[in-house]
Backbone as CSV, one residue per row, in Angstrom:
resi,resn,N_x,N_y,N_z,CA_x,CA_y,CA_z,C_x,C_y,C_z
1,MET,0.839,-1.188,0.000,0.000,0.000,0.000,0.877,1.242,0.000
2,THR,0.533,2.190,-0.844,1.289,3.435,-0.915,0.628,4.473,-0.035
3,GLU,1.379,5.090,0.829,0.849,6.126,1.698,1.606,7.420,1.443
4,MET,0.884,8.527,1.565,1.515,9.817,1.359,1.841,10.454,2.699
5,ASP,2.841,11.295,2.695,3.196,11.993,3.923,2.268,13.190,4.120
6,GLU,2.522,13.993,5.167,1.640,15.107,5.480,1.587,16.118,4.348
7,LYS,2.661,16.266,3.630,2.686,17.241,2.541,1.739,16.825,1.422
8,ASN,1.760,15.519,1.069,0.918,15.055,-0.023,-0.493,14.686,0.449
9,ASN,-0.593,14.174,1.680,-1.872,14.077,2.362,-2.907,13.199,1.664
10,TYR,-2.736,11.913,1.773,-3.736,10.983,1.252,-4.964,10.981,2.155
11,PRO,-6.133,10.525,1.655,-7.329,10.512,2.486,-7.176,9.614,3.699
12,ASP,-7.862,9.976,4.765,-7.939,9.164,5.963,-8.766,7.924,5.645
13,LYS,-8.222,6.744,5.873,-8.909,5.512,5.525,-10.194,5.336,6.312
14,LYS,-10.270,5.859,7.521,-11.468,5.677,8.332,-12.618,6.538,7.820
15,SER,-12.338,7.788,7.547,-13.409,8.680,7.098,-13.685,8.536,5.618
16,GLY,-12.657,8.127,4.855,-12.817,8.004,3.418,-12.919,9.336,2.716
17,LYS,-12.639,10.437,3.409,-12.815,11.749,2.786,-11.749,12.702,3.298
18,LYS,-11.064,13.374,2.369,-10.031,14.310,2.780,-9.696,15.231,1.625
19,SER,-9.723,16.513,1.841,-9.303,17.446,0.796,-7.796,17.391,0.650
20,THR,-7.329,17.500,-0.590,-5.902,17.410,-0.845,-5.473,18.515,-1.793
21,GLN,-4.506,19.288,-1.409,-3.949,20.326,-2.267,-2.690,19.788,-2.949
22,GLY,-2.413,20.315,-4.151,-1.129,20.019,-4.770,-1.131,18.885,-5.757
23,PHE,-2.277,18.193,-5.970,-2.317,17.176,-7.005,-2.408,17.848,-8.366
24,TYR,-1.771,17.287,-9.344,-1.860,17.861,-10.682,-1.570,16.768,-11.691
25,GLN,-2.042,16.953,-12.900,-1.857,15.944,-13.921,-0.412,15.915,-14.410
26,VAL,-0.014,14.776,-14.964,1.347,14.644,-15.471,1.553,15.538,-16.682
27,SER,0.596,15.541,-17.586,0.696,16.406,-18.759,0.340,17.834,-18.391
28,SER,1.069,18.808,-18.910,0.817,20.204,-18.565,0.053,20.934,-19.660
29,GLY,-0.486,20.198,-20.637,-1.217,20.832,-21.715,-2.586,21.304,-21.285
30,ALA,-3.210,22.120,-22.116,-4.573,22.601,-21.907,-4.755,23.261,-20.548
31,GLU,-3.804,24.108,-20.166,-3.843,24.702,-18.832,-5.036,25.621,-18.630
32,LYS,-5.594,26.178,-19.706,-6.681,27.130,-19.551,-8.052,26.458,-19.578
33,THR,-8.094,25.179,-19.846,-9.375,24.477,-19.839,-9.664,23.931,-18.450
34,ARG,-10.917,23.571,-18.226,-11.329,23.036,-16.930,-10.809,21.614,-16.774
35,PRO,-10.520,21.209,-15.555,-10.108,19.819,-15.342,-11.262,18.884,-15.668
36,MET,-10.943,17.665,-15.992,-11.967,16.679,-16.309,-11.534,15.314,-15.779
37,PRO,-11.978,14.935,-14.556,-11.621,13.624,-14.013,-12.366,12.511,-14.749
38,VAL,-11.646,11.481,-15.133,-12.230,10.357,-15.858,-11.689,9.066,-15.268
39,ALA,-12.585,8.169,-14.902,-12.196,6.852,-14.400,-12.346,5.828,-15.512
40,GLU,-11.435,4.852,-15.550,-11.511,3.846,-16.604,-12.708,2.919,-16.409
41,HIS,-13.158,2.777,-15.159,-14.376,2.013,-14.863,-15.232,2.844,-13.921
42,THR,-16.491,3.038,-14.280,-17.379,3.835,-13.431,-18.487,3.003,-12.795
43,TYR,-18.471,1.694,-13.036,-19.509,0.843,-12.440,-18.928,-0.523,-12.112
44,PHE,-19.105,-0.936,-10.854,-18.690,-2.257,-10.402,-19.905,-2.949,-9.801
45,VAL,-20.043,-4.224,-10.066,-21.134,-4.993,-9.471,-20.573,-6.291,-8.906
46,PHE,-20.974,-6.611,-7.693,-20.554,-7.830,-7.022,-21.826,-8.608,-6.671
47,ASN,-22.026,-9.742,-7.329,-23.254,-10.517,-7.165,-23.056,-11.742,-6.290
48,ASP,-24.151,-12.119,-5.619,-24.240,-13.424,-4.952,-23.185,-13.622,-3.877
49,LEU,-22.877,-12.569,-3.124,-21.922,-12.693,-2.035,-22.570,-13.387,-0.846
50,LYS,-21.751,-14.061,-0.073,-22.216,-14.620,1.186,-22.182,-13.537,2.263
51,LYS,-22.999,-13.671,3.260,-22.951,-12.730,4.367,-21.558,-12.732,4.985
52,GLY,-21.000,-11.537,5.175,-19.671,-11.408,5.757,-18.536,-11.460,4.751
53,GLN,-18.837,-11.751,3.493,-17.785,-11.868,2.483,-17.268,-10.490,2.065
54,ILE,-15.997,-10.424,1.739,-15.347,-9.187,1.295,-14.851,-9.371,-0.133
55,ARG,-15.092,-8.365,-0.967,-14.546,-8.344,-2.324,-13.748,-7.055,-2.509
56,ARG,-12.779,-7.109,-3.389,-11.907,-5.954,-3.611,-11.911,-5.556,-5.085
57,GLY,-11.644,-4.282,-5.326,-11.586,-3.786,-6.685,-10.650,-2.597,-6.784
58,ASN,-10.385,-2.160,-7.988,-9.516,-0.998,-8.193,-9.823,-0.374,-9.554
59,PHE,-9.477,0.876,-9.697,-9.657,1.573,-10.962,-8.636,2.701,-11.039
60,ILE,-8.453,3.237,-12.234,-7.512,4.338,-12.455,-8.297,5.610,-12.732
61,ILE,-7.912,6.696,-12.080,-8.520,7.995,-12.314,-7.506,8.893,-13.023
62,ARG,-7.945,9.527,-14.102,-7.086,10.430,-14.870,-7.759,11.790,-14.996
63,ASN,-6.970,12.801,-15.291,-7.486,14.120,-15.624,-7.162,14.390,-17.082
64,ILE,-8.215,14.479,-17.921,-7.979,14.705,-19.345,-8.256,16.165,-19.720
65,GLY,-8.460,17.017,-18.690,-8.682,18.432,-18.941,-7.494,19.265,-18.477
66,GLY,-7.800,20.473,-17.982,-6.746,21.385,-17.556,-6.274,21.110,-16.138
67,LEU,-5.322,21.925,-15.703,-4.778,21.771,-14.355,-5.829,22.130,-13.314
68,PHE,-5.619,21.645,-12.092,-6.570,21.933,-11.023,-5.818,22.242,-9.742
69,LYS,-6.514,22.917,-8.842,-5.911,23.300,-7.569,-6.384,22.428,-6.416
70,ASP,-7.618,21.958,-6.485,-8.206,21.261,-5.347,-8.617,19.852,-5.747
71,TYR,-8.315,18.904,-4.891,-8.642,17.498,-5.127,-9.348,16.955,-3.901
72,GLU,-10.416,16.167,-4.126,-11.122,15.567,-2.997,-11.688,14.209,-3.395
73,LEU,-11.549,13.276,-2.502,-12.172,11.971,-2.670,-13.163,11.787,-1.535
74,SER,-14.372,11.355,-1.853,-15.370,11.099,-0.819,-16.162,9.856,-1.185
75,THR,-16.908,9.329,-0.234,-17.757,8.165,-0.477,-19.183,8.469,-0.053
76,SER,-20.117,8.024,-0.846,-21.527,8.037,-0.486,-21.907,6.599,-0.170
77,ASP,-22.035,6.281,1.108,-22.146,4.882,1.527,-23.072,4.775,2.738
78,PRO,-24.395,4.826,2.549,-25.313,4.793,3.689,-25.317,3.483,4.454
79,ASP,-24.865,2.394,3.819,-24.910,1.084,4.474,-23.556,0.613,5.006
80,SER,-22.541,1.456,4.890,-21.205,1.127,5.401,-20.658,-0.176,4.814
81,ILE,-20.785,-0.317,3.507,-20.249,-1.509,2.847,-18.912,-1.240,2.178
82,LEU,-18.542,0.030,2.040,-17.428,0.420,1.180,-16.298,1.065,1.969
83,THR,-15.073,0.657,1.662,-13.888,1.284,2.232,-12.872,1.534,1.122
84,VAL,-12.417,2.769,0.999,-11.293,3.065,0.111,-10.026,2.750,0.894
85,THR,-9.275,1.774,0.423,-8.166,1.253,1.229,-6.828,1.927,0.955
86,SER,-6.581,2.318,-0.303,-5.292,2.936,-0.589,-5.281,3.567,-1.970
87,PHE,-4.249,4.410,-2.205,-3.962,4.988,-3.518,-2.588,4.507,-3.955
88,SER,-2.399,4.494,-5.258,-1.066,4.191,-5.759,-0.854,4.941,-7.076
89,PRO,0.086,5.886,-7.131,0.349,6.579,-8.392,0.886,5.606,-9.429
90,LEU,0.466,5.770,-10.672,0.947,4.867,-11.715,2.447,4.996,-11.913
91,ASP,2.938,6.207,-11.751,4.380,6.440,-11.803,4.867,6.622,-10.375
92,LYS,5.583,5.644,-9.860,6.015,5.676,-8.461,6.931,6.860,-8.168
93,ASN,7.527,7.418,-9.195,8.432,8.555,-8.994,7.718,9.898,-9.058
94,GLN,6.410,9.883,-9.291,5.659,11.124,-9.388,4.515,11.135,-8.393
95,VAL,4.852,10.972,-7.118,3.856,10.975,-6.047,3.166,12.330,-6.026
96,GLY,1.853,12.329,-5.899,1.103,13.568,-5.888,0.567,13.960,-7.239
97,LYS,0.817,13.133,-8.261,0.340,13.452,-9.594,-0.683,12.416,-10.057
98,LEU,-1.570,12.860,-10.916,-2.432,11.935,-11.610,-1.701,11.426,-12.856
99,PRO,-2.050,10.215,-13.325,-3.140,9.349,-12.882,-2.807,8.556,-11.605
100,LEU,-3.876,8.180,-10.900,-3.761,7.384,-9.684,-4.593,6.123,-9.818
101,GLU,-4.117,5.063,-9.207,-4.920,3.848,-9.091,-5.510,3.819,-7.686
102,ILE,-6.801,3.667,-7.604,-7.519,3.694,-6.333,-8.016,2.287,-6.027
103,PHE,-7.764,1.833,-4.809,-8.137,0.489,-4.371,-9.255,0.586,-3.335
104,PHE,-10.216,-0.329,-3.416,-11.325,-0.315,-2.466,-11.748,-1.748,-2.147
105,GLU,-12.531,-1.886,-1.086,-13.133,-3.170,-0.779,-14.567,-2.966,-0.320
106,VAL,-15.409,-3.961,-0.594,-16.799,-3.920,-0.163,-17.073,-5.122,0.733
107,PHE,-17.990,-4.938,1.661,-18.312,-5.929,2.678,-19.807,-6.217,2.624
108,ALA,-20.175,-7.486,2.673,-21.584,-7.884,2.629,-22.118,-8.080,4.049
109,PRO,-22.923,-7.139,4.561,-23.351,-7.222,5.966,-24.398,-8.293,6.264
110,GLU,-25.378,-8.506,5.359,-26.511,-9.369,5.664,-26.853,-10.261,4.474
111,TRP,-27.595,-11.335,4.767,-28.150,-12.158,3.715,-29.260,-11.394,2.984
112,SER,-29.525,-11.779,1.752,-30.718,-11.366,1.001,-30.897,-9.857,0.938
113,LYS,-29.826,-9.136,0.665,-29.888,-7.675,0.608,-29.191,-7.166,-0.656
114,GLN,-29.602,-5.976,-1.070,-28.928,-5.272,-2.148,-28.405,-3.950,-1.615
115,TYR,-27.175,-3.608,-1.989,-26.517,-2.406,-1.490,-25.936,-1.624,-2.661
116,SER,-25.801,-0.316,-2.448,-25.178,0.525,-3.463,-24.401,1.637,-2.776
117,ALA,-23.237,1.951,-3.321,-22.402,3.015,-2.764,-21.654,3.682,-3.919
118,GLU,-21.089,4.859,-3.628,-20.365,5.597,-4.661,-19.033,6.098,-4.130
119,ILE,-18.047,6.106,-4.995,-16.797,6.824,-4.767,-16.832,8.059,-5.664
120,ILE,-16.566,9.212,-5.090,-16.661,10.470,-5.830,-15.292,11.138,-5.822
121,ILE,-14.766,11.408,-6.995,-13.489,12.123,-7.118,-13.772,13.494,-7.715
122,ARG,-13.346,14.543,-7.000,-13.586,15.912,-7.459,-12.277,16.629,-7.725
123,LEU,-12.196,17.254,-8.883,-11.087,18.140,-9.235,-11.679,19.534,-9.406
124,ASP,-11.373,20.431,-8.479,-12.016,21.747,-8.441,-13.530,21.543,-8.425
125,ASP,-14.257,22.028,-9.442,-15.714,21.893,-9.465,-16.195,20.737,-10.336
126,GLU,-15.266,19.978,-10.896,-15.635,18.861,-11.745,-15.439,17.544,-10.982
127,TYR,-16.320,16.577,-11.234,-16.199,15.328,-10.487,-16.584,14.135,-11.345
128,GLU,-16.128,12.974,-10.903,-16.458,11.682,-11.508,-17.005,10.782,-10.414
129,LYS,-18.088,10.047,-10.713,-18.681,9.126,-9.745,-18.470,7.692,-10.204
130,ILE,-18.065,6.854,-9.262,-17.912,5.430,-9.512,-18.942,4.717,-8.647
131,THR,-19.874,4.025,-9.281,-20.954,3.344,-8.562,-20.586,1.894,-8.317
132,ILE,-20.861,1.433,-7.096,-20.560,0.050,-6.715,-21.833,-0.574,-6.162
133,ASP,-22.331,-1.603,-6.844,-23.521,-2.327,-6.406,-23.127,-3.702,-5.892
134,LEU,-23.835,-4.152,-4.885,-23.529,-5.432,-4.243,-24.837,-6.099,-3.858
135,ASP,-24.929,-7.395,-4.066,-26.062,-8.133,-3.505,-25.571,-9.435,-2.883
136,THR,-26.285,-9.856,-1.873,-25.888,-11.063,-1.141,-26.846,-12.200,-1.474
137,GLN,-26.380,-13.390,-1.210,-27.161,-14.577,-1.529,-28.507,-14.547,-0.822
138,THR,-29.539,-14.943,-1.539,-30.866,-15.000,-0.945,-31.078,-16.290,-0.164
139,LYS,-30.168,-17.220,-0.319,-30.325,-18.499,0.369,-29.134,-18.734,1.304
140,PRO,-29.374,-18.992,2.574,-28.269,-19.295,3.493,-27.764,-20.725,3.384
141,VAL,-28.266,-21.492,2.420,-27.760,-22.849,2.184,-26.722,-22.785,1.067
142,ASN,-25.507,-23.170,1.385,-24.390,-23.114,0.444,-23.939,-24.541,0.142
143,ASP,-24.556,-25.135,-0.872,-24.356,-26.547,-1.172,-23.226,-26.735,-2.179
144,PHE,-22.000,-26.470,-1.741,-20.850,-26.578,-2.631,-20.557,-28.030,-3.028
145,ALA,-20.987,-28.980,-2.210,-20.752,-30.395,-2.521,-21.865,-30.990,-3.374
146,GLY,-22.962,-30.260,-3.550,-24.053,-30.724,-4.407,-24.795,-31.929,-3.870
147,ILE,-25.128,-31.924,-2.593,-25.796,-33.091,-2.002,-27.304,-32.898,-1.831
148,PHE,-27.801,-31.694,-2.082,-29.234,-31.427,-1.949,-29.857,-31.226,-3.328
149,ASN,-31.143,-31.581,-3.451,-31.871,-31.196,-4.657,-32.580,-29.867,-4.387
150,LEU,-33.133,-29.278,-5.431,-33.719,-27.951,-5.313,-34.873,-27.893,-4.312
151,PRO,-35.821,-28.843,-4.321,-36.889,-28.799,-3.310,-36.361,-28.863,-1.873
152,GLU,-35.309,-29.644,-1.661,-34.734,-29.736,-0.317,-34.128,-28.402,0.109
153,ILE,-33.423,-27.734,-0.819,-32.828,-26.431,-0.508,-33.908,-25.419,-0.169
154,LYS,-34.972,-25.406,-0.957,-36.078,-24.470,-0.696,-36.701,-24.724,0.670
155,LYS,-36.876,-25.987,1.012,-37.494,-26.345,2.292,-36.608,-25.928,3.473
156,ILE,-35.314,-26.165,3.355,-34.383,-25.778,4.427,-34.299,-24.261,4.524
157,ASN,-34.248,-23.596,3.374,-34.214,-22.130,3.378,-35.435,-21.543,4.067
158,SER,-36.586,-22.092,3.759,-37.827,-21.599,4.359,-37.797,-21.746,5.876
159,LEU,-37.317,-22.866,6.349,-37.209,-23.094,7.788,-36.279,-22.080,8.444
160,ILE,-35.136,-21.835,7.809,-34.148,-20.907,8.364,-34.691,-19.484,8.381
161,LYS,-35.352,-19.080,7.310,-35.891,-17.718,7.239,-36.996,-17.496,8.267
162,LYS,-37.850,-18.492,8.460,-38.912,-18.369,9.464,-38.325,-18.235,10.863
163,LEU,-37.259,-18.976,11.132,-36.615,-18.882,12.444,-36.064,-17.475,12.662
164,GLU,-35.401,-16.911,11.645,-34.851,-15.564,11.809,-35.953,-14.532,11.991
165,GLN,-37.053,-14.681,11.270,-38.160,-13.742,11.411,-38.761,-13.778,12.814
166,LYS,-38.828,-14.966,13.402,-39.459,-15.113,14.717,-38.533,-14.765,15.872
167,THR,-37.243,-15.069,15.727,-36.330,-14.943,16.870,-35.098,-14.086,16.604
168,GLY,-34.780,-13.829,15.349,-33.553,-13.115,15.020,-32.347,-14.023,14.874
169,ALA,-32.487,-15.303,15.247,-31.364,-16.245,15.131,-31.076,-16.548,13.666
170,GLU,-29.811,-16.737,13.339,-29.396,-16.990,11.962,-28.711,-18.352,11.856
171,ILE,-29.075,-19.080,10.816,-28.468,-20.384,10.543,-27.893,-20.388,9.133
172,ALA,-26.708,-20.944,8.976,-26.111,-21.175,7.663,-25.749,-22.649,7.557
173,VAL,-25.996,-23.207,6.385,-25.634,-24.597,6.101,-24.599,-24.582,4.981
174,VAL,-23.493,-25.269,5.186,-22.428,-25.319,4.180,-22.031,-26.768,3.959
175,THR,-22.016,-27.185,2.693,-21.506,-28.514,2.355,-20.266,-28.356,1.495
176,ILE,-19.225,-29.131,1.787,-17.971,-29.077,1.040,-17.493,-30.492,0.760
177,ASP,-16.598,-30.608,-0.211,-16.026,-31.916,-0.544,-14.866,-32.281,0.379
178,SER,-14.058,-31.281,0.746,-12.835,-31.566,1.497,-12.543,-30.467,2.503
179,LEU,-11.936,-30.851,3.603,-11.484,-29.894,4.617,-10.096,-29.365,4.305
180,GLU,-9.480,-29.875,3.244,-8.178,-29.405,2.775,-7.105,-29.480,3.858
181,GLY,-7.132,-30.566,4.616,-6.111,-30.795,5.627,-6.320,-30.074,6.942
182,ILE,-7.400,-29.329,7.058,-7.702,-28.592,8.285,-8.688,-29.406,9.124
183,SER,-8.566,-29.350,10.432,-9.516,-30.060,11.283,-10.897,-29.445,11.100
184,ILE,-11.926,-30.249,11.279,-13.277,-29.724,11.093,-13.602,-28.674,12.146
185,GLU,-13.011,-28.823,13.337,-13.238,-27.814,14.381,-12.683,-26.457,13.946
186,GLU,-11.475,-26.452,13.425,-10.844,-25.206,12.991,-11.562,-24.628,11.769
187,TYR,-11.920,-25.493,10.835,-12.582,-25.045,9.613,-13.929,-24.387,9.943
188,THR,-14.711,-25.049,10.778,-16.037,-24.541,11.118,-15.941,-23.243,11.900
189,ASN,-15.046,-23.204,12.870,-14.887,-21.998,13.685,-14.441,-20.817,12.837
190,SER,-13.498,-21.058,11.929,-13.004,-19.983,11.070,-14.091,-19.476,10.140
191,LEU,-14.848,-20.400,9.527,-15.921,-20.010,8.618,-17.019,-19.255,9.361
192,PHE,-17.351,-19.722,10.533,-18.380,-19.070,11.356,-17.998,-17.612,11.650
193,ASN,-16.760,-17.398,12.022,-16.304,-16.038,12.349,-16.135,-15.177,11.099
194,ASP,-15.625,-15.757,10.008,-15.424,-14.989,8.787,-16.744,-14.497,8.214
195,TRP,-17.762,-15.325,8.277,-19.059,-14.946,7.724,-19.871,-14.090,8.679
196,GLY,-19.511,-14.077,9.944,-20.254,-13.268,10.910,-21.682,-13.741,11.078
197,ILE,-21.886,-15.028,11.245,-23.232,-15.591,11.350,-23.831,-15.214,12.704
198,GLY,-25.030,-14.679,12.684,-25.691,-14.238,13.909,-25.603,-12.738,14.099
199,LYS,-26.531,-12.208,14.880,-26.522,-10.787,15.192,-25.358,-10.494,16.144
200,GLU,-24.613,-9.446,15.836,-23.392,-9.162,16.594,-23.668,-8.930,18.076
201,ASP,-24.767,-8.251,18.388,-25.056,-7.932,19.783,-25.661,-9.103,20.550
202,ARG,-26.129,-10.124,19.817,-26.771,-11.268,20.483,-25.988,-12.566,20.308
203,GLN,-25.093,-12.604,19.336,-24.270,-13.787,19.068,-25.135,-15.046,18.960
204,ASN,-26.173,-14.929,18.127,-27.175,-15.989,18.031,-27.138,-16.702,16.681
205,GLY,-25.949,-16.977,16.195,-25.800,-17.665,14.922,-25.448,-19.126,15.096
206,LEU,-25.697,-19.888,14.034,-25.375,-21.317,14.041,-24.945,-21.734,12.639
207,LEU,-23.881,-22.520,12.571,-23.370,-23.039,11.305,-23.349,-24.559,11.352
208,LEU,-23.979,-25.174,10.348,-23.894,-26.618,10.168,-22.999,-26.877,8.969
209,LEU,-21.844,-27.486,9.213,-20.889,-27.799,8.153,-20.886,-29.298,7.895
210,ILE,-20.938,-29.674,6.614,-20.915,-31.078,6.227,-19.802,-31.275,5.207
211,CYS,-18.888,-32.183,5.496,-17.807,-32.524,4.566,-18.058,-33.936,4.052
212,THR,-18.383,-34.063,2.778,-18.841,-35.343,2.243,-17.727,-36.374,2.080
213,ASN,-16.599,-35.966,1.509,-15.537,-36.937,1.249,-14.969,-37.540,2.522
214,GLU,-14.969,-36.763,3.589,-14.394,-37.235,4.843,-15.461,-37.681,5.838
215,ASN,-16.720,-37.624,5.408,-17.842,-38.079,6.237,-17.810,-37.442,7.625
216,LYS,-17.659,-36.116,7.622,-17.624,-35.388,8.886,-18.654,-34.264,8.863
217,TYR,-19.153,-33.926,10.016,-20.122,-32.841,10.146,-19.974,-32.233,11.532
218,ARG,-20.342,-30.967,11.618,-20.178,-30.266,12.894,-21.125,-29.073,12.943
219,ILE,-21.588,-28.774,14.135,-22.393,-27.574,14.376,-21.599,-26.624,15.252
220,GLU,-21.483,-25.385,14.791,-20.831,-24.312,15.560,-21.914,-23.301,15.922
221,ALA,-22.052,-23.013,17.210,-23.081,-22.080,17.678,-22.428,-20.881,18.348
222,GLY,-23.055,-19.732,18.207,-22.579,-18.528,18.868,-22.772,-18.602,20.367
223,LEU,-22.104,-17.713,21.085,-22.160,-17.730,22.546,-23.579,-17.578,23.063
224,GLY,-24.410,-16.856,22.311,-25.785,-16.650,22.752,-26.650,-17.891,22.675
225,LEU,-26.182,-18.929,21.985,-26.952,-20.171,21.843,-26.279,-21.369,22.485
226,GLU,-25.076,-21.196,22.986,-24.306,-22.343,23.479,-24.993,-23.076,24.623
227,ASP,-25.548,-22.337,25.579,-26.211,-23.000,26.714,-27.485,-23.705,26.281
228,LEU,-28.204,-23.090,25.345,-29.455,-23.672,24.878,-29.202,-24.918,24.038
229,LEU,-28.207,-24.856,23.184,-27.883,-25.970,22.292,-26.633,-26.673,22.812
230,ASP,-26.761,-27.316,23.939,-25.628,-27.945,24.599,-25.194,-29.197,23.835
231,PRO,-23.975,-29.677,24.079,-23.454,-30.837,23.338,-24.353,-32.064,23.418
232,GLY,-24.977,-32.304,24.564,-25.855,-33.461,24.693,-27.037,-33.387,23.745
233,PHE,-27.623,-32.201,23.634,-28.752,-32.006,22.731,-28.322,-32.183,21.278
234,ILE,-27.208,-31.562,20.908,-26.735,-31.648,19.523,-26.339,-33.075,19.162
235,ASN,-25.624,-33.738,20.023,-25.223,-35.120,19.739,-26.434,-36.041,19.615
236,GLY,-27.463,-35.756,20.412,-28.697,-36.521,20.303,-29.346,-36.363,18.938
237,LEU,-29.301,-35.141,18.403,-29.844,-34.900,17.065,-29.027,-35.616,15.997
238,PHE,-27.709,-35.634,16.180,-26.862,-36.353,15.231,-27.233,-37.840,15.202
239,GLU,-27.385,-38.408,16.385,-27.721,-39.827,16.491,-29.099,-40.129,15.900
240,LYS,-30.036,-39.224,16.110,-31.425,-39.464,15.691,-31.671,-39.153,14.221
241,HIS,-31.046,-38.085,13.715,-31.381,-37.613,12.371,-30.225,-37.672,11.372
242,ILE,-29.061,-37.173,11.778,-27.952,-37.064,10.834,-27.399,-38.433,10.447
243,ILE,-27.005,-39.221,11.413,-26.332,-40.491,11.130,-27.196,-41.446,10.314
244,PRO,-28.442,-41.741,10.733,-29.227,-42.705,9.939,-29.583,-42.202,8.542
245,ASN,-29.837,-40.911,8.392,-30.183,-40.386,7.075,-28.966,-40.276,6.167
246,PHE,-27.843,-39.832,6.733,-26.633,-39.703,5.920,-26.135,-41.074,5.460
247,ARG,-26.388,-42.089,6.284,-25.918,-43.434,5.944,-26.555,-43.940,4.642
248,VAL,-27.774,-43.487,4.380,-28.470,-43.922,3.154,-28.567,-42.765,2.149
249,LYS,-27.668,-41.776,2.288,-27.542,-40.655,1.350,-28.775,-39.736,1.329
250,LYS,-29.550,-39.734,2.394,-30.687,-38.808,2.500,-30.233,-37.568,3.268
251,PHE,-29.395,-36.772,2.609,-28.801,-35.618,3.272,-29.838,-34.535,3.576
252,GLY,-30.715,-34.279,2.620,-31.717,-33.246,2.816,-32.606,-33.492,4.020
253,PRO,-33.247,-34.669,4.115,-34.083,-34.959,5.280,-33.314,-34.930,6.600
254,GLY,-32.074,-35.429,6.581,-31.289,-35.416,7.814,-31.019,-34.014,8.307
255,VAL,-30.653,-33.115,7.383,-30.384,-31.727,7.759,-31.670,-31.027,8.183
256,TYR,-32.738,-31.240,7.420,-33.993,-30.544,7.738,-34.503,-30.927,9.125
257,LYS,-34.528,-32.209,9.426,-35.048,-32.647,10.725,-34.165,-32.149,11.869
258,THR,-32.863,-32.089,11.632,-31.957,-31.562,12.658,-32.224,-30.089,12.919
259,LEU,-32.322,-29.314,11.841,-32.562,-27.883,12.004,-33.972,-27.599,12.514
260,GLU,-34.906,-28.460,12.173,-36.273,-28.294,12.675,-36.306,-28.407,14.197
261,ALA,-35.582,-29.388,14.732,-35.523,-29.561,16.184,-34.795,-28.396,16.847
262,ILE,-33.722,-27.930,16.225,-32.990,-26.785,16.759,-33.868,-25.536,16.744
263,SER,-34.568,-25.311,15.648,-35.442,-24.144,15.531,-36.536,-24.170,16.591
264,ALA,-37.130,-25.345,16.805,-38.193,-25.458,17.797,-37.689,-25.094,19.187
265,ARG,-36.479,-25.504,19.509,-35.929,-25.178,20.826,-35.636,-23.690,20.948
266,ILE,-35.107,-23.081,19.911,-34.800,-21.646,19.955,-36.085,-20.830,20.066
267,ILE,-37.112,-21.220,19.304,-38.385,-20.498,19.344,-39.031,-20.623,20.723
268,ALA,-39.008,-21.817,21.297,-39.581,-22.013,22.627,-38.849,-21.179,23.675
269,ASP,-37.527,-21.147,23.577,-36.752,-20.345,24.526,-37.020,-18.854,24.340
270,ASN,-37.205,-18.431,23.105,-37.487,-17.028,22.832,-38.842,-16.619,23.434
271,LYS,-39.842,-17.492,23.337,-41.151,-17.217,23.938,-41.061,-17.141,25.458
272,ASN,-40.326,-18.080,26.048,-40.181,-18.081,27.501,-39.455,-16.831,27.989
273,THR,-38.447,-16.391,27.212,-37.711,-15.189,27.589,-38.607,-13.963,27.561
274,LYS,-39.491,-13.882,26.562,-40.408,-12.739,26.469,-41.395,-12.734,27.612
275,ILE,-41.887,-13.933,27.980,-42.857,-14.024,29.072,-42.229,-13.641,30.406
276,SER,-41.033,-14.176,30.660,-40.356,-13.885,31.924,-39.879,-12.463,31.986
277,GLY,-39.576,-11.857,30.794,-39.107,-10.479,30.755,-40.214,-9.483,30.974
């Protein structure tokens, strides 16, 4: 990452906005004309992201008009999905000059949402807008191993969505072919944290991971559900639903019945909490 000193003054990464004096184009022609900022790409779209997933992008901004005195980069981002991470001049020996390559990243906060944000580059009174659209997966079932049919996915999705509507709890199901040499405990814990499953203030998320080639499965629950979904309860569900169904390749029914029992317990606890509260 290229950073500028106080004299050149790159934008503050936290605010994403900072006025900068002293930037100027490499070419000195057309000095009497107005500046004209132009980006090589003015629209980025990121489709089908998982909740918590991060994507990165970059573009080059040039000035094809006259010289300018004032430079500003800002973001229009009501959903806090966008961060401008760094700048890098195309010519490393000409720091403070255009053209610049601008790097950014976007973050997917929730399932089943569409987001839009803008990066705005202004040269004096002229500006260029770069629009960034993002949408997240509408289904929290991520069947990378291909063990479910479409009706099964719809049925599991419906169950998960109803649970979130009633209690706020979030469930994600992930199937994979291989753990790639990582223990299932480490893999599940890392995926659970990377995706940010569950509401941050309630820690009420749950991840069911299934690895087909290694015949392993695991449930990772957030701190807000750990006491409710204790190991004895979860292991009982494995014995009753997962093991017998998986043995005969009925993955969909095994997962659905397991999550159905988990959902029923969470909903019952949520009702009791409201009554006692």
